[in-house]
C-alpha positions in Angstrom: 38.2 -62.2 133.3 37.9 -65.2 131.0 39.3 -67.5 133.7 37.4 -66.0 136.7 36.2 -69.4 138.0 39.4 -71.4 137.5 41.3 -70.3 140.6 41.8 -72.0 143.9 38.3 -71.2 145.0 36.4 -72.2 141.9 33.1 -70.7 143.3 34.3 -67.1 143.2 32.4 -64.4 141.3 31.9 -60.6 141.5 29.4 -57.7 141.3 27.9 -54.4 142.6 24.4 -53.3 143.7 21.8 -50.6 144.0 22.6 -49.2 147.5 26.3 -50.2 147.4 28.6 -52.6 145.5 27.5 -56.2 145.8 26.5 -59.1 143.6 23.1 -57.7 142.5 24.1 -55.3 139.7 23.0 -55.6 136.1 24.4 -54.2 132.9 22.1 -51.3 133.3 23.2 -50.4 136.8 26.9 -51.0 136.0 26.6 -48.5 133.1 24.8 -46.0 135.3 27.5 -46.1 137.9 30.7 -46.6 135.8 29.7 -45.5 132.3 29.2 -47.5 129.1 31.7 -50.3 128.4 34.7 -49.4 126.2 35.5 -52.9 124.9 34.0 -56.3 124.9 36.2 -59.5 125.0 34.5 -62.5 123.6 34.9 -66.2 124.5 37.6 -66.6 121.8 39.6 -63.8 123.4 38.9 -61.4 120.6 38.5 -57.7 121.6 35.7 -55.6 120.1 34.9 -51.9 120.5 31.5 -51.2 121.8 30.3 -50.0 118.3 31.7 -53.1 116.6 30.2 -55.4 119.2 26.7 -53.9 118.8 26.8 -53.8 115.0 28.2 -57.3 114.3 30.1 -58.9 117.2 27.1 -59.9 119.3 25.7 -61.7 116.2 28.8 -63.8 115.8 30.3 -64.4 119.2 29.4 -64.7 122.9 30.7 -62.1 125.3 33.1 -63.2 128.1 33.7 -59.8 129.8 33.1 -56.1 129.4 35.7 -53.4 130.0 34.9 -50.0 131.5 37.1 -47.0 132.3 36.2 -44.3 134.7 38.0 -41.5 136.6 37.4 -40.3 140.2 39.4 -37.6 142.0 41.9 -37.7 139.1 42.5 -41.4 139.5 41.7 -43.5 136.4 40.5 -47.1 136.9 39.9 -49.9 134.5 37.2 -52.3 135.4 36.3 -55.6 133.9 33.0 -57.3 134.6 31.4 -60.6 133.8 27.7 -61.4 134.0 25.7 -64.6 134.7 23.2 -66.0 132.2 20.6 -64.4 134.4 22.1 -60.9 133.7 23.5 -60.1 137.1 27.2 -59.4 137.7 29.3 -62.5 138.2 32.7 -61.0 138.7 34.6 -57.7 138.6 38.2 -56.6 138.7 39.3 -53.0 139.4 42.8 -51.8 138.4 43.6 -48.2 139.3 46.4 -46.5 137.3 48.5 -46.2 140.6 48.3 -48.0 143.9 46.0 -46.4 146.5 46.2 -46.6 150.3 43.6 -48.4 152.3 42.9 -45.2 154.2 42.0 -43.5 150.9 40.0 -46.3 149.4 36.6 -44.6 150.1 37.7 -41.5 148.3 37.8 -43.4 145.0 35.3 -46.2 145.6 32.7 -45.0 148.1 30.1 -47.5 146.9 32.5 -50.4 147.6 33.7 -48.9 150.9 30.1 -48.9 152.1 30.0 -52.7 151.5 33.4 -53.2 153.2 32.2 -51.2 156.3 29.0 -53.3 156.7 28.5 -55.2 160.0 28.6 -58.4 158.1 32.1 -57.7 156.7 35.0 -59.8 158.0 38.6 -58.7 157.1 41.3 -61.4 156.9 44.7 -62.2 155.5 45.6 -65.3 153.6 48.8 -67.0 152.4 46.8 -69.0 149.9 45.4 -67.6 146.6 42.0 -66.0 146.8 41.6 -65.3 143.1 43.2 -66.1 139.8 42.5 -62.7 138.4 45.3 -60.5 139.7 47.5 -59.3 136.8 50.2 -57.4 138.8 53.0 -59.0 140.9 51.5 -60.4 144.1 52.6 -60.4 147.7 52.9 -63.7 149.6 50.0 -62.3 151.7 46.6 -61.4 150.2 44.1 -59.3 152.1 40.5 -60.2 151.8 37.1 -59.2 153.1 34.2 -61.6 153.1 30.7 -60.1 153.5 28.6 -62.8 155.2 25.2 -62.1 153.6 23.8 -63.8 150.5 23.7 -61.6 147.4 20.1 -61.3 146.2 21.0 -62.0 142.6 22.5 -65.4 143.4 21.5 -68.5 145.2 21.6 -68.4 149.0 24.6 -70.6 149.3 27.1 -67.8 148.6 28.8 -64.9 150.3 30.5 -61.9 148.7 34.3 -62.0 148.6 36.7 -59.1 147.9 40.4 -59.9 147.3 43.1 -57.2 147.4 46.5 -57.3 145.8 48.5 -55.4 148.4 51.9 -53.7 148.5 54.0 -51.6 150.9 55.2 -48.6 148.8 55.8 -50.9 145.9 57.4 -53.7 147.9 55.8 -57.1 148.4 54.2 -57.8 151.8 55.4 -61.1 153.4 53.6 -61.0 156.8 50.1 -60.0 157.6 51.3 -57.9 160.6 52.5 -55.3 158.2 49.0 -54.6 156.9 47.7 -51.2 158.1 45.9 -48.1 156.8 49.0 -47.1 154.9 49.1 -50.4 152.9 48.7 -49.9 149.2 46.1 -51.6 147.0 47.3 -52.3 143.4 44.1 -54.1 142.2 41.1 -55.8 143.7 38.3 -58.1 142.8 34.7 -58.6 144.0 33.6 -62.2 143.6 31.4 -64.8 145.3 32.4 -67.8 147.4 30.4 -70.7 148.8 29.3 -70.0 152.4 30.7 -73.3 153.6 34.1 -72.7 152.0 34.4 -69.2 153.6 33.3 -70.4 157.0 35.7 -73.4 156.9 38.6 -71.1 155.8 37.9 -68.7 158.7 37.4 -71.5 161.3 40.6 -73.3 160.2 42.8 -70.2 160.2 43.5 -70.4 156.4 41.9 -66.9 156.5 43.4 -65.1 159.5 41.1 -62.5 160.8 42.7 -59.0 160.9 41.4 -55.5 161.8 39.1 -54.0 159.1 41.0 -50.9 158.1 38.3 -49.8 155.7 
């Protein structure tokens, strides 16, 4: 998560919210939903346990990201989160132990599925990188969903962007026509993007609108 804003779209960032996942969450609401963080990574890339961080780490270093681990329906997920100086979530990355199908997404992440199913959500495919945060092998095609509302915890010039590292039963996906409810998700991020950048990408076709299978 240290390099969350160094990708192609430098304005990206993530979060979740009170009613559903979005960019309005705080450390308190994140801990309430996903449990306390397990580890803290500081800006020097040093890893601290929660106890070490609270006893001495926070007096010596600045936190870059917080790592949580939670299990739902027998699926374990590791989540990393960054916060803004104002204390709201800036970025999140979710990595389940195994890939999950789009059709099963709401079984494991209902709070995020609610966001994806909102009337303002636009699904698309892109052959250009949407995030620099994926850690697994990536398909030539990335699936994304942009939610065209301004997150309350951030300035009004942003939308919420979700990027999905997708696979086809472990194989890379080379054409957006192969994205369907059976498509697997290996990891995903929730970030923010400038409204103008998102609208331009949709209008130009860099982001090709597809059916929202969520």
